[in-house]
RODO-2510 file (C-alpha; in nm, 4 decimals, decimal comma):
residues 426
     n   res          X          Y          Z
     1     m     8,6515     9,3419    11,9340
     2     n     8,7319     9,7123    11,9172
     3     t     8,9602     9,9219    11,6994
     4     a     9,1468    10,0696    11,9931
     5     g     9,3349     9,7436    12,0345
     6     h     9,2502     9,4023    12,1722
     7     m     9,4458     9,1129    12,3087
     8     d     9,4315     8,7750    12,1440
     9     a     9,6960     8,5317    12,2585
    10     n     9,6594     8,3206    11,9462
    11     g     9,6953     8,5578    11,6565
    12     l     9,7802     8,8909    11,5005
    13     d     9,6451     9,2075    11,6635
    14     l     9,6305     9,4862    11,4039
    15     i     9,4848     9,8283    11,4816
    16     p     9,4175    10,1399    11,2724
    17     f     9,6299    10,4539    11,3051
    18     r     9,6359    10,8072    11,1660
    19     g     9,8740    10,7690    10,8768
    20     v    10,1120    11,0548    10,8033
    21     r    10,1387    11,1111    10,4296
    22     y    10,2951    11,3533    10,1853
    23     v    10,0627    11,6316    10,0699
    24     p    10,0765    11,5889     9,6887
    25     e    10,0438    11,9618     9,6178
    26     r    10,3545    12,0359     9,8281
    27     v    10,5989    11,7954     9,6575
    28     g    10,7212    11,7479     9,3020
    29     s    10,5621    11,4037     9,2745
    30     l    10,4871    11,1169     9,5091
    31     a    10,7268    10,8955     9,3145
    32     a    11,0085    11,1465     9,3656
    33     v    10,9748    11,1463     9,7462
    34     t    10,9652    10,7678     9,7961
    35     s    11,2604    10,5344     9,8360
    36     p    11,3353    10,1626     9,8718
    37     p    11,3732    10,0382    10,2326
    38     y    11,6766    10,1882    10,4096
    39     d    11,8878     9,8718    10,3780
    40     v    11,8307     9,8415    10,0029
    41     v    11,9522    10,1931     9,9217
    42     v    12,3014    10,1389     9,7797
    43     r    12,5212    10,3999     9,9390
    44     p    12,6401    10,6463     9,8390
    45     d    12,5234    10,6417     9,4740
    46     g    12,1630    10,5507     9,5462
    47     l    12,1488    10,7893     9,8393
    48     l    12,2676    11,0883     9,6348
    49     h    12,0301    10,9969     9,3543
    50     l    11,7334    10,9934     9,5944
    51     e    11,8407    11,3105     9,7733
    52     s    11,8550    11,4933     9,4422
    53     a    11,5234    11,3500     9,3179
    54     d    11,3269    11,5858     9,5453
    55     p    11,4314    11,8018     9,8437
    56     h    11,1661    11,6218    10,0486
    57     n    11,2638    11,2642     9,9609
    58     i    11,1998    11,0265    10,2531
    59     v    11,5654    10,9184    10,2453
    60     r    11,6402    11,2388    10,4407
    61     l    11,4483    11,0823    10,7294
    62     i    11,5526    10,7155    10,7035
    63     l    11,9212    10,7792    10,6158
    64     p    11,9999    11,1311    10,7404
    65     q    12,3490    11,2552    10,6587
    66     a    12,5631    11,4293    10,9211
    67     t    12,9025    11,3855    11,0830
    68     t    12,7967    11,1877    11,3933
    69     p    12,5146    10,9420    11,4720
    70     a    12,3654    11,1859    11,7245
    71     a    12,3704    11,4682    11,4696
    72     r    12,2145    11,2449    11,2046
    73     n    11,9268    11,1447    11,4311
    74     q    11,8676    11,5016    11,5471
    75     q    11,8631    11,6109    11,1837
    76     a    11,6001    11,3479    11,0982
    77     s    11,3879    11,4585    11,3927
    78     d    11,4178    11,8270    11,2988
    79     t    11,3369    11,7501    10,9342
    80     l    11,0282    11,5466    11,0247
    81     h    10,8916    11,8160    11,2544
    82     h    10,9696    12,0872    10,9999
    83     w    10,7885    11,8996    10,7227
    84     l    10,4852    11,8469    10,9482
    85     a    10,4819    12,2147    11,0491
    86     e    10,5170    12,3267    10,6871
    87     g    10,2422    12,0956    10,5622
    88     i    10,4757    11,8861    10,3469
    89     l    10,3550    11,5877    10,5520
    90     a    10,0144    11,5742    10,7183
    91     p     9,8289    11,3180    10,9327
    92     d     9,5060    11,1689    10,8025
    93     t     9,2001    11,2913    10,9896
    94     e     9,0860    10,9557    11,1268
    95     p     9,2512    10,6255    11,2209
    96     s     9,2633    10,3830    10,9295
    97     l     9,3943    10,0530    10,8131
    98     y     9,5390    10,0937    10,4640
    99     v     9,5143     9,8630    10,1636
   100     y     9,8342     9,8877     9,9609
   101     e     9,8839     9,7587     9,6060
   102     q    10,2032     9,7178     9,4034
   103     q    10,1907     9,6116     9,0415
   104     n    10,4245     9,5875     8,7465
   105     s    10,4157     9,3960     8,4186
   106     d    10,4449     9,0555     8,5854
   107     i    10,3411     9,0824     8,9505
   108     l    10,0452     9,2077     9,1529
   109     q    10,0685     9,2305     9,5307
   110     r     9,8145     9,3641     9,7773
   111     g     9,8325     9,3826    10,1543
   112     i     9,7127     9,5670    10,4628
   113     i     9,9147     9,8324    10,6444
   114     g     9,8380     9,8788    11,0138
   115     a     9,9877     9,9021    11,3608
   116     l    10,0644     9,5529    11,4927
   117     r    10,0879     9,4668    11,8601
   118     l    10,4484     9,3702    11,9235
   119     s    10,4078     9,0197    12,0549
   120     q    10,7357     8,8541    12,1428
   121     a    10,8639     8,6075    11,8849
   122     a    10,8440     8,3476    12,1634
   123     d    10,4648     8,3771    12,1468
   124     g    10,4808     8,2124    11,8057
   125     i    10,2622     8,4841    11,6540
   126     v    10,5299     8,6730    11,4612
   127     l    10,8071     8,4441    11,3375
   128     p    11,1521     8,5832    11,2590
   129     h    11,3688     8,3703    11,0327
   130     e    11,7001     8,5576    11,0382
   131     d    11,9486     8,6721    11,2986
   132     v    12,0178     9,0425    11,3416
   133     m    12,3258     9,2576    11,3974
   134     p    12,3193     9,4445    11,7303
   135     h    12,4857     9,7579    11,5919
   136     v    12,2163     9,7933    11,3231
   137     v    11,9384     9,7514    11,5822
   138     e    12,1027    10,0196    11,7977
   139     d    12,1337    10,2517    11,4972
   140     r    11,7651    10,2095    11,4038
   141     a    11,6566    10,2386    11,7682
   142     a    11,8401    10,5697    11,8104
   143     l    11,6701    10,7042    11,4962
   144     m    11,3261    10,5936    11,6168
   145     r    11,3806    10,7435    11,9615
   146     a    11,4774    11,0747    11,8026
   147     t    11,1852    11,0886    11,5584
   148     s    10,9161    10,9083    11,7663
   149     a    10,7977    10,7616    11,4372
   150     n    10,7711    10,4382    11,2417
   151     l    10,9179    10,5617    10,9130
   152     e    10,8933    10,2312    10,7218
   153     p    10,6630     9,9302    10,7478
   154     l    10,7989     9,5809    10,8020
   155     l    10,6875     9,3283    10,5400
   156     l    10,5081     9,0340    10,7036
   157     t    10,3368     8,7399    10,5333
   158     y    10,0576     8,5125    10,6467
   159     r     9,8644     8,2376    10,4732
   160     g     9,4931     8,3037    10,4430
   161     d     9,2274     8,0583    10,3275
   162     e     9,2087     7,9367     9,9699
   163     g     8,8922     7,9766     9,7632
   164     e     8,6401     8,2589     9,7763
   165     p     8,7827     8,5606     9,9595
   166     t     8,6491     8,6094    10,3115
   167     g     8,7531     8,8234    10,6059
   168     a     9,0601     9,0378    10,5387
   169     a     9,0915     8,9096    10,1796
   170     a     8,7341     9,0145    10,1027
   171     v     8,7910     9,3634    10,2437
   172     v     9,1117     9,3997    10,0412
   173     e     8,9322     9,2957     9,7218
   174     r     8,6356     9,5296     9,7797
   175     t     8,8610     9,8197     9,8715
   176     a     9,0768     9,7810     9,5601
   177     r     8,7693     9,8550     9,3465
   178     r     8,7323    10,2005     9,5022
   179     e     8,9054    10,5264     9,4192
   180     p     9,2508    10,5244     9,5848
   181     l     9,3932    10,7881     9,8180
   182     l     9,7053    10,7973     9,6057
   183     s     9,8452    10,6457     9,2898
   184     t    10,2011    10,6758     9,1608
   185     t    10,4587    10,4895     8,9519
   186     t    10,8166    10,4685     9,0784
   187     e    11,1228    10,4503     8,8553
   188     d    11,1549    10,0740     8,9080
   189     g    10,8339    10,0370     8,7046
   190     f    10,6063     9,9526     8,9978
   191     h    10,2668    10,1206     9,0158
   192     h    10,1565    10,1910     9,3743
   193     r     9,8028    10,2552     9,5035
   194     l     9,6849    10,3157     9,8599
   195     w     9,3356    10,3170    10,0122
   196     a     9,2148    10,3968    10,3646
   197     v     8,9774    10,1533    10,5398
   198     t     8,7893    10,3525    10,8051
   199     d     8,4552    10,1703    10,8304
   200     p     8,4389    10,0079    11,1789
   201     a     8,2655     9,6984    11,0398
   202     e     8,5367     9,6444    10,7772
   203     i     8,8125     9,7043    11,0324
   204     a     8,6495     9,4483    11,2643
   205     e     8,6236     9,2025    10,9719
   206     i     8,9979     9,2347    10,9094
   207     q     9,0869     9,2128    11,2800
   208     s     8,8770     8,9058    11,3563
   209     d     9,0298     8,7238    11,0579
   210     l     9,3909     8,8147    11,1402
   211     a     9,3414     8,7138    11,5048
   212     h     9,3533     8,3507    11,3831
   213     h     9,6853     8,3836    11,1979
   214     q    10,0561     8,3975    11,2699
   215     a    10,2963     8,5861    11,0434
   216     l    10,6459     8,5389    10,9059
   217     i    10,8795     8,8384    10,8923
   218     a    10,9661     8,8579    10,5235
   219     d    11,1604     9,1841    10,5426
   220     g    11,2527     9,4015    10,8381
   221     h    11,4136     9,1813    11,1046
   222     h    11,6229     9,4713    11,2327
   223     r    11,3194     9,6995    11,2503
   224     w    11,1274     9,4257    11,4356
   225     a    11,4081     9,3840    11,6886
   226     t    11,4224     9,7637    11,7179
   227     n    11,0480     9,7849    11,7860
   228     l    11,0748     9,5170    12,0564
   229     r    11,3652     9,6975    12,2213
   230     l    11,1858    10,0330    12,2260
   231     r    10,8658     9,8768    12,3552
   232     g    11,0673     9,7319    12,6442
   233     e    11,2024    10,0755    12,7332
   234     r    10,8605    10,2243    12,8015
   235     p    10,5735    10,1468    13,0367
   236     s    10,2734     9,9811    12,8740
   237     p    10,0201    10,0705    12,7453
   238     s    10,1611    10,3194    12,4957
   239     a    10,1889    10,3783    12,1230
   240     w    10,5245    10,1966    12,1411
   241     d    10,3375     9,8684    12,2034
   242     y    10,2694     9,8650    11,8268
   243     g    10,4821     9,8735    11,5127
   244     l    10,4065     9,9642    11,1514
   245     v    10,3637     9,6598    10,9246
   246     l    10,2438     9,5565    10,5805
   247     l    10,0695     9,2171    10,5972
   248     v    10,0486     9,0181    10,2731
   249     d     9,8401     8,7026    10,2319
   250     t    10,0739     8,4743    10,0341
   251     a     9,7934     8,2308     9,9569
   252     r     9,6656     8,5034     9,7215
   253     f     9,9791     8,7054     9,6543
   254     p    10,2908     8,4848     9,6721
   255     l    10,6076     8,6832     9,7299
   256     r    10,9212     8,6399     9,5264
   257     v    11,2253     8,5204     9,7207
   258     r    11,5620     8,6435     9,6018
   259     a    11,9124     8,5897     9,7270
   260     i    12,1269     8,8533     9,8960
   261     h    12,4826     8,8359     9,7712
   262     r    12,8066     8,8957     9,9611
   263     y    13,0950     9,1148     9,8591
   264     l    13,4234     9,0382    10,0371
   265     h    13,6217     9,3624    10,0375
   266     r    13,9624     9,2267    10,1338
   267     l    13,9692     8,8888     9,9619
   268     p    14,0775     8,8780     9,5946
   269     v    13,9210     8,5999     9,3857
   270     s    14,2596     8,4319     9,3313
   271     d    14,3093     8,4027     9,7085
   272     a    13,9521     8,2808     9,7617
   273     l    13,9987     8,0056     9,5037
   274     a    14,3438     7,9069     9,6293
   275     a    14,2145     7,8685     9,9856
   276     l    13,9515     7,6159     9,8698
   277     g    14,2170     7,3558     9,7840
   278     n    14,0324     7,0314     9,7127
   279     s    13,7465     7,1026     9,9527
   280     f    13,5058     7,2172     9,6775
   281     r    13,4707     7,1371     9,3097
   282     v    13,5660     7,4489     9,1125
   283     r    13,4612     7,5102     8,7517
   284     t    13,4854     7,8230     8,5382
   285     v    13,1491     7,8854     8,3690
   286     e    13,0858     8,0964     8,0644
   287     g    12,9278     8,4393     8,0922
   288     p    12,7268     8,6497     8,0569
   289     l    12,5998     8,6791     8,4138
   290     s    12,2624     8,5240     8,3244
   291     h    12,4368     8,2052     8,2039
   292     a    12,6419     8,1861     8,5224
   293     l    12,3233     8,2204     8,7290
   294     d    12,1597     7,9412     8,5266
   295     a    12,4576     7,7169     8,6039
   296     l    12,4305     7,8147     8,9713
   297     a    12,0592     7,7279     8,9794
   298     e    12,1279     7,3867     8,8257
   299     a    12,4064     7,3121     9,0743
   300     a    12,2105     7,4479     9,3742
   301     a    11,9262     7,2061     9,2986
   302     k    12,1645     6,9210     9,3893
   303     g    12,3536     7,0699     9,6851
   304     n    12,5437     7,3704     9,8133
   305     a    12,6731     7,5913     9,5337
   306     f    12,8031     7,9458     9,4847
   307     v    12,9461     8,1577     9,2059
   308     l    13,2597     8,3628     9,2769
   309     a    13,3263     8,6650     9,0548
   310     g    13,5461     8,9724     9,0426
   311     d    13,8390     8,8731     8,8212
   312     g    13,6489     8,8939     8,4923
   313     a    13,5327     8,5308     8,5057
   314     f    13,2632     8,3288     8,6844
   315     h    13,3750     8,0409     8,9071
   316     l    13,1097     7,7886     9,0110
   317     i    13,1991     7,6132     9,3349
   318     d    12,9962     7,3144     9,4565
   319     h    13,0290     6,9597     9,5978
   320     p    13,1804     7,0595     9,9349
   321     a    13,3769     6,7796    10,1021
   322     q    13,1563     6,6028    10,3560
   323     d    13,4312     6,5803    10,6184
   324     l    13,4774     6,9593    10,5959
   325     l    13,1039     7,0122    10,6492
   326     d    13,1041     6,7694    10,9418
   327     r    13,3851     6,9660    11,1068
   328     t    13,2487     7,3159    11,0504
   329     v    12,8669     7,3117    11,0457
   330     p    12,7082     7,2956    11,3953
   331     a    12,5465     6,9533    11,4374
   332     e    12,2777     7,0527    11,6877
   333     y    12,0549     7,2231    11,4281
   334     p    11,7921     7,0613    11,1994
   335     e    11,9198     6,9212    10,8712
   336     a    11,7235     7,1836    10,6756
   337     w    11,9352     7,4507    10,8481
   338     r    12,2668     7,2625    10,8229
   339     t    12,2290     7,2246    10,4479
   340     l    12,1363     7,5873    10,3715
   341     d    12,3755     7,7626    10,1350
   342     a    12,3936     8,0554    10,3791
   343     t    12,4884     7,8198    10,6624
   344     v    12,7660     7,6572    10,4603
   345     l    12,8849     7,9963    10,3360
   346     h    12,9161     8,1407    10,6860
   347     a    13,0135     7,8389    10,8969
   348     t    13,2391     7,6676    10,6446
   349     l    13,3702     7,9186    10,3926
   350     l    13,3786     8,2515    10,5764
   351     d    13,4612     8,1253    10,9261
   352     h    13,6888     7,8332    10,8414
   353     v    13,8243     7,8431    10,4861
   354     w    13,8537     8,2172    10,4219
   355     r    13,8684     8,3313    10,7870
   356     t    13,6708     8,6445    10,7003
   357     p    13,5015     8,8194    10,9945
   358     d    13,1341     8,9087    10,9491
   359     t    13,1887     9,2816    10,9929
   360     p    13,1141     9,5744    10,7577
   361     e    13,4881     9,6235    10,6969
   362     h    13,5096     9,2749    10,5482
   363     i    13,1640     9,1891    10,4092
   364     a    12,8990     9,3927    10,2269
   365     y    12,5493     9,2528    10,1670
   366     i    12,4148     9,3561     9,8266
   367     h    12,0731     9,2743     9,6793
   368     d    12,1504     9,3541     9,3152
   369     t    12,3421     9,0739     9,1415
   370     a    12,5036     9,2805     8,8665
   371     a    12,6016     9,5533     9,1156
   372     t    12,7781     9,2923     9,3313
   373     v    12,9838     9,1672     9,0365
   374     e    13,0610     9,5216     8,9173
   375     k    13,1827     9,6231     9,2646
   376     a    13,4095     9,3190     9,2856
   377     e    13,5577     9,3819     8,9413
   378     r    13,6076     9,7517     9,0167
   379     d    13,7496     9,7177     9,3690
   380     g    13,9369     9,3870     9,3483
   381     g    13,7449     9,1804     9,6035
   382     t    13,5302     8,8703     9,5658
   383     a    13,1598     8,8638     9,4832
   384     v    12,9877     8,5559     9,6272
   385     l    12,6628     8,5019     9,4361
   386     m    12,3892     8,3022     9,6086
   387     h    12,0889     8,1063     9,4823
   388     p    11,7597     8,1975     9,6566
   389     v    11,6070     7,9658     9,9167
   390     r    11,2410     7,8610     9,8856
   391     e    10,9804     8,0337    10,1027
   392     e    10,8534     7,6977    10,2366
   393     v    11,1998     7,6238    10,3793
   394     v    11,2099     7,9654    10,5468
   395     r    10,8641     7,9233    10,7001
   396     d    10,9331     7,5661    10,8151
   397     l    11,2537     7,6669    10,9952
   398     a    11,0835     7,9706    11,1516
   399     r    10,8071     7,7474    11,2884
   400     q    11,0752     7,5294    11,4484
   401     g    11,2173     7,8405    11,6133
   402     v    11,5374     7,8182    11,4102
   403     t    11,6765     8,1406    11,2657
   404     m    11,8758     8,1412    10,9443
   405     p    12,2080     8,3208    10,9028
   406     r    12,1315     8,6891    10,8587
   407     k    12,0649     8,8234    10,5123
   408     s    11,9789     8,4747    10,3859
   409     t    11,6792     8,5898    10,1837
   410     s    11,5249     8,8909    10,0172
   411     f    11,1473     8,8766     9,9866
   412     g    10,9737     9,1088     9,7464
   413     p    10,8377     9,3209     9,6167
   414     k    10,9149     9,5365     9,9194
   415     p    10,6849     9,8265    10,0076
   416     a    10,7970    10,1685     9,8923
   417     t    10,9097    10,3826    10,1857
   418     g    10,7373    10,7184    10,2187
   419     l    10,3786    10,6407    10,1162
   420     v    10,2496    10,6237    10,4744
   421     l    10,4318    10,6875    10,8049
   422     r    10,3209    10,6412    11,1661
   423     d    10,3904    10,9236    11,4115
   424     l    10,3817    10,7812    11,7636
   425     t    10,2932    11,1178    11,9182
   426     f     9,9452    11,1306    11,7590
***
């Protein structure tokens, strides 16, 4: 097994790469140049905040601002090459796998960053669990073509062995006792550390272990689809056969699964409630938001449930009429999929009851619960608050080859963007 890449039809194929990283002496602080993943940055407030945090913040590469898509992508490419030429960013001297740690007061997560061979999902090695939007894939693909870089890692999970750490887990544990390449604390309270693994024996130990595992895409479905598209555009072998990933062993470091909420721009709460008629049970629940979420969790344990907000109150809707579900939810899918809250929301409520198209003009997907409610109350639309699905359900459906409605889950913590990049021209 060699570090230049190897084929294994049965498992993950991770290879080292020369990571491109910020040169600490050339930036204000490492924390000031990082950002959340591109789809978590709440525009435009979060974007402006990050842009002003440091003139070299990574958001200038992942969400460049210009008047046209072509101009934006050219700007990102020019910025990347300028920063490399100026020594703001620099490639590491030798190919490495990287151990990455995130920690705050109540969670510790460690994983391995590397370049993963882009096996097709049909191979059953990398399992997607959500559908993607073609226009987002095209947007990300155009940016990657322009920059020839993987600017952000996907977050993938796999389940290693329980008990004493061996293989990749043992290397991660040993490495975390060494002096890190970098250490920084971001404003969300997470402390980040990164180490390079360059020893050929340790790299081989990681590779031989991962070759026996499949992975679930926890975060980054659009980037995965983008990587597959770009790989298909170029003759193999090439650097485009691989994509940048963070692999986390959830047997040791279980991820948190959170919901992604919907904001319906053009549907006032009064109209949303009126359209329900007798098809759902509707109850007003007392605030504050935390109480409403507790009521949602209790209701969601028994069946489909949502909280609607935006008119100053919280409306818990549950107990959908069975005949409505029978008419609107596709019957050819497994029961675990048919009974998902996201399935019922999209197939029954959005498509049938509210007749709201799944387009950016009508629906925004927002990770932060309070921000979703605040937007609805400010702008007059409806916030639809979701209860998170369990990771076991996600993994079980993915193994069956069944994708969930897009933006059904938010796994975390997500890796900070900007700690290590992969330039495909090296």
